[in-house]
N, C-alpha and C positions, 0 to 999 in steps of 0.2 A: 268787792269788799271795800269798806270805807277806809279812806286814807291811802289806798294803793292805786297805782296806775301802771299801765303797761307801755313800754317804748319798743319801737321796732329796731331789731339788731341789724347793724350794717356790716358786720364782719362775716356774715355767712355768704357763701358763693351764690351767685344768681345764675339764671339761665344763659346770660351772655358770657359767663366765664367758662363755659363748656364748649368743646369742639363737637359739632354734630357728628353722630355715629357714622352717617353715610360719608361725610368728608374724611373722617379718620380711616375708614375702611378703604376708601379710594386711594388715599396717599400711601398706605401700607401696601396695598395691592400693586400699585404702580412701582413701588420700590422693589418689591419681590420679583415682579416681572422683569424689571431692568437687570437685577442681579442674575436671574436665570438666563436672560438673553446674552449677557456678557460671558457667562460660564459656557453656554452652548457654543458661542462663537469661537472661544479659545479651544474648546474640545473638538469642534469641527475642523479648525485649522490643523490641529495636531493629527487628526485621523485622516485628513485628505492629503497629507504629505506623502508623495509617492515613494515606495521602497526602492532601494538601490541594489542592483546585483553586481557581482564582481566579474571582471573580465581580465584576460591576460593579453598583453600587447607586446609585440616585438617590433622595434624600430630599426630598420636596416640603414646602412650608410647611403647617402645620396649618390646618385649617378650623375656624372658630368657629361653633358652633350656637346662638348667642345674640346679641342686639344689642350691638354694641361701638361706642363712639364713635370717630370718626376720630382724636381726640386723647385721651390718657389723662385721665380726670376722676375727681373724688371726689364721690360721691353721699351725701347725708345720709339716714340711716335711723334710725327710732326717736326716743325723746325721754327726758328726765330721765337716770336712771342707765343706761338702755339706749341712749342716744344714741350713734351710731357712724357712722364714715365707711366707705364701701365703695369700694375702688379697683379699676377695671377697666382692663386694658391691651390695646390693639389689636394689640400685637406679640408676644403669647405664642406664636402659631402659628409665627412666625419663630424665636423663642428656642428652642422645643422642637425644631424641625427642625435648627437649628445644633448643639444639644446631642447629638441622635441622630447627626448626621454625624460629630461629633468622637469619640464613643464607638465607632461602627462602624468608623471608620478604624483603630482600634487592634487590630481582629480580624485575625488572619493570614488572607490569602487574599481579603479584602474590599477592593475599590477603590471608594471613594466619589466620586461625581461632584462636582467642585469647586463649592462654594457660589457662588463668584463667577461661574463660567460659567453656572450655573443661573439666577442673578439676571439676567444679560444675556439669556438665552434667554426668560425670562418677560417682561422689559421689551419685547422685540421683539414678543411675542404681544400685550401690552397696547397697543402702538402700532397694531397692526392692528385691534384692537377699537375703539380710539378713532376711527380713520378710518371704520370701518364703522358704529359706533354712537356718534355724537357726543353724544347725549343722556345717556349714562352718565357718572357721575363716576368718579374714580380708585378709590374704595372698591368701587363696584359692579363695575368692570372686574376688579379683583383677585379679588373673590368669584366672579365668573363663571369666571375662569380656573381657580380651584381646584376648581370643580365639574365640570370636564372629566374624561373617562375617563383614569385613571392609566396604563392600558396604552398609550394613544396617546403620552403623554409618554415612556414608557419606550422605545418604538420610535424616537421622534425623537432621544432622547438616547443610543441604542445601549446601553441598560442591560439587565441580566439580571433585576433586581428593582427594584420601585418601592415606597417606603415612604411612607405617608400617615398622617395623624392627624386625629381629630375631637375638638375641645375642647368638652366638655359644660359644665363649670363651671370658672371661673378668677377668683378674687376674693381680695382682701386686705381684711380688716375691722379697723378700729381703734375701740376704745371711747374716746370723748372724755373721759369722766369719770376712768377709771382708767389711761389710756394703755396699755391692753392690746390686743394685735393678733395676728392669725393669718391664715394663707393657706390656701386650699383649691383643689385642682386635681383635675379628673375628666376623663380623656381615654381615647380608644380608638385604639390603634395598629394599622394594617393593613399587611400585606406582600402584594404582588402579584407573581406570576410572569409576566413579559412573554411568555415563549415559549408558555405555555398560555393566557394571558389570564385567569387565575383568581386569586381571592383565596385565598391558601393559609394565612394565619395572622392571627389577631386577638388583641389583648392589651388588655383593659380595665385601667386603672390609676387609682387614686384615693388621695388622701392629704390630710390636714389637719395642719398643723404650727403650733405656737405660736412666735411671734417669728422666723418665717422668711418670706422673700419668695417670690413666685411663681417667680422665676428659679431660686432654690435648689431648690425642689421639682421644677421642670422638669428640672434637672440630675440629680436623684436618679431621676426617672422614666426618663431616657435611659439611665442606668447599669444600672438594674434590667431594662429592656427588652432592652438589648444582651446582658446575661448570659443571659437566657432564650432569646434568638434563637440564641446560641452553643451553649448547653447542649442545646437541642432540635434543633440543626442544621437550622434552618428554611431557611437558604440553601443547603443540600445541599453544604457545603464538603468533607465527607468523601467520598472516592472509593471506591465499593464494590469489593472485590476480586473 
């Protein structure tokens, strides 16, 4: 038409302004696959977590394998610069048992027989011994009780496992000249399966520390032993699939 002319519009989108369909599909597809992979990973981790069963454990007082006085006493050893005092405690077996009970009670799935109930139970047993064997003193009766079969105690206490300990060495030595002191503990911890009547695990433990008491070392022994029992699944807390 005369007097009219046409110009090309530059505000319209061109082919260069569009993302190719194949590229868009690939990007969205990869994003979706990534989201699904992450979701499946978390779901898989949650589903593969092993279930935990509950077990009942009785921790008996530790047995001392050396002569211990009824009351804690200090013995003189050596002379001159080597003169030192050696302290022996008759209650270390009880201290270690209480420490083990405290640490094991923190493990999920483990129900520890209350120490108070266990003390009442052992006191009743001691009264029977006193009636039947009046010639024995209190220390001899307690020693005899701890020498009984742990499996029998486990059955009476309705426990799945019984834990005992043998104290080989337990001493605190102080140098009287230099006021230097250290403690040494050497013990063996045993775990019994009441259902099978077998000793299933043994853990020797020994340590000597400067300026630390026997009680502090016993606490460390209980922590380390509990960690190993948990890591090795000695109590079979993990239920097999």
